[in-house]
N, C-alpha and C positions, 0 to 999 in steps of 0.2 A: 414243912408239908407240901407246900407249892411246887418245890424243887422235886420232890419224889414223885408228883404228879407228870410232871413235864418229862421226866426222865424215864416213864414208865410205858413201854409198848404193849397194849393189849392184844391178846391172841385173837379176838374175833370183834365183830361190830356191836356185840350185844349192850355193852356199857355205852358205846357212842350212841346207839338208837333209843337204849331206854332212857337216859337222861335228857335226850333231845337237844343236846348241847347245853344245859342249863348251867354246868359247871365248868364248861369248855370255854377257850377263848373264842371271841367273834373272829370272822374273817376280816381281813382289812378293810373291806368294803361295806363293814357293818353288818353283813347277814350270818344267820347262823349255820355254820357248814353241815350240821345235821338236818336241815331243813330245805339246803338248798335243790336237791333232787325230789321230784314226787314220790309219795309214799308206795305207788303201786311200783313204780320202777325201782325203788330200795329194797321192797320185798321180794323181786324178782332176782335182784344182784345176790342177795344174802342168800337166797335159796339156791342158786346155781351151783353148779359142779364145779367149775372154774374157780370161782370164789372161796369156796370151802377148800379146795385143794390147793390153789396156787397163792391165794393171798393170805393165808395163814401165820401171822405173826411176821408180818413183811415188815421192814424198815425203809429209809429213803434210798439207801443203796441198791436193796434188793429189787427196788422198782424198776430199775435200768435193766436187770438181769430178765425179769419177766416181759418186760416190752420186747427185747431181743429175742427170746425165745419164742414168744406168743403171739405177738399183735402183729398182724400183716394186714390189716384193713383198719379202717376207722369207721365209727357207727354207733348206735344205741342199741336199739333191740332190733331182731330180725327173724325171719322164719313164721311159720304158722302158730309154734307157741310163744312168739317175741321174746326169744333166747336173748338174754343181755350178751354184749360182745365182750371180750377181753379189755379192749379199750375202754368201755364203760364202766368195767368193773375196777379196773386200775385207777380210773378218775375217781371213782367213788372212795377208793382206799386212801388216795391222796387226800380228800377232803378229812377223811380221819386222822391221818399224820399231821397234816398242816405243816408242808416244809417251809423253810424260811427263804427270804429274797436271795440269798448265795446259793443254796441249792438250784432254786429255780434257775439262775442263771446257768449254772452248770448244766442244768437240763436243756435249754436253750439254745444255748452257745456251743460248748465243746461237744456234750453228747449229742447235741441235735445235728451238728454237722455229720457225724458219723452215721447215726440212726434217726432218720426223717420221722419214724413215727413216735420216738420218744419227744421230738420238738414238735409234733402234733399235739402229744398228749399234755404237754407243759404249756402250750398255748391254750388249750381248752380249761385246764385249770386257772391260768391266769385269769381268763375271761369270767369264771364262775366266783372268783375271790377276790380280785383286786378293784381299787377304785377305777374311775373312768379315765383319768389323766395317765395312771399308770398302765392301763391296758392298752391305749392308744401307743405309749412310749415304748413299751416292749413288743408288742406285736406288729406294729408297721414296718419295721426293718426287714420282716419275713414275707413281705409282700414281692420280694425279688427274689424269693426261692422257688424255682420252677420244676423241682423234683415230683416225680407223679407219687400218688396216693390211690389205694382201693379204697372204694366206700361201699359198704354193704347196709341195704336197709331193707323195709318191706316191699320196694319196688324191685329188689334184686341187686346186682353188683355193678358198680359203675365206676368209671375213671375219673378222678379228680388231680388237684395239684395242691401243693402246700400252699401258695399264694392264694387260689380259690378258696381253701379252706379258712384261712386266715381271714379273708375277705367276708366271708359269712358270719364268722366269729364277730367281726366289727359291724355287720349291717343288719344281721337276722335278730330275730327274737328266739327262735327254737332250734336246737343243732343236736345231733345224737339223742335224741328222746328226752331232751332236758329243756326245760325252758329258761332261758335267759333273763336275768334281772334287766329292768329298763335302763339302759345307758344313755345319757344324753350324747347327742350329735356332736361332731368335731367341730362344725361351725359355732355352736353354743359354747364350747371350751374354748375356742379362739376369741370370741367376744368377751369373755371373761378373761382372757389373758392367762388361761392357765396352760395353753399349748400354742406355741409358735405355728405359723401358717405351714402346712405341708409343703415341701418341694420335692416334686415328683421326679422319679429316676430320669424320665426322659427329658427334663428342663424344666424352664419356664411356660405355663400352659399357653399364657398370652403371645408369646414370642411363637411358639408352635403354631397357633391360630393365625398368626400374621404370616409366617412363613407359609402356610398353606394356601391362604388367601392370595399370596403373591404367586405361588406356582400356579393356582387355578388362572389366574390374570394372564401368565405367561402360556400356559395351555390354549387358552381362549383366542390369544392374539397370533398364535403360531397356527391354530384351526382356521382363523380367517384368512391368514396370508396364504395358506394352502388353498382355501376355496377361491380366492382371488386369481392366484396363478393358474389353478385350473380352468376358470372361465376364461383367462386371457388366451390359455393354448387351446380351447374349444372354438374362440373366436377365430383365432388364426388358422386353425384347421379347417374352419367352415369357409373362410375367404379363400384360401389356397384351392378347396374343391372346387369353389364356383369358378374360380379362374382356370382351372384345368378343364371343367365342362365347357367354359365358353372358348377356350383354345380348341377342342376337340371338335366342337361344332363348325367353326370357321374352317379347319381342315377338312370337313366333312363337304361343307359346300363347294371348296375349291376343286375337289376330287369329283364332284357331280359335275361342275362346269367344265372340266377338262375332259370328261366322258362325253358331254354334248358337243364339245366342239371338234373332237376327234372325227366322227362320222362326216360332219360337214366338210372337214377339209379332205377328206376321202373323194367326197362326190364329185367337190370342184376339181380336183386332179384328174377325176376320171372324164369329165366334161371337157376340160381343155385336150385331153389326149386325144378325144374322139374329132374335136373341131380340127385338129392339126393333120389328121389323117387324110388322104385323097380319097 
């Protein structure tokens, strides 16, 4: 009987919502998949046109087709009527289906390389249903994904990136109109020896800080040297100017003396010529 239940795909979410997940398996993080999203959001999703038309009798393979055809932005609800996005509707469908870890790896790795919104959807589902250790292990490699994403919400449409969306999933408490379960910080998991210290893609942070300090010291030294050189040049220039000015003054004095002596010599020559004449 249990095998029959696990192999059955229900056409809609009525059984999933009516039972409140009482007979369904819990998520790996111990939460009930039927109660992870708020009731108001679930009601909007089930009543939406997209969910009724495109999410009817889906399985894990059909999710990929729906993402490729209909998902061109991430977000929760948008517009004046708080319409649920296709991204949120498919995330709710994943909560109903409960895909295995192998399928999630296909979503994240091979499918995610070709379809960025499929990777974003899988990351969102991992954050909702997996334990803290698995969330960090599965999502942190995608902090290096620099592809662009379109985000739509109450404030309108904005631009974001895959790595920024993953960072929001790891640090924030509410994403895409969904309250995320309180996950312990990475430092706590490292202290409990559940995770190894994270190595940044840029390298060791301490080494980077030391290199920055050394670069700052070199810049300060070069600035001091340039200032000293400019001061020495200004001093040499002022000395040359003073010397030139003193030389010009002496030349002017000599010229004035010559001018005064010239008329005197002329007068003396005239007086001599007069005395010689009979």
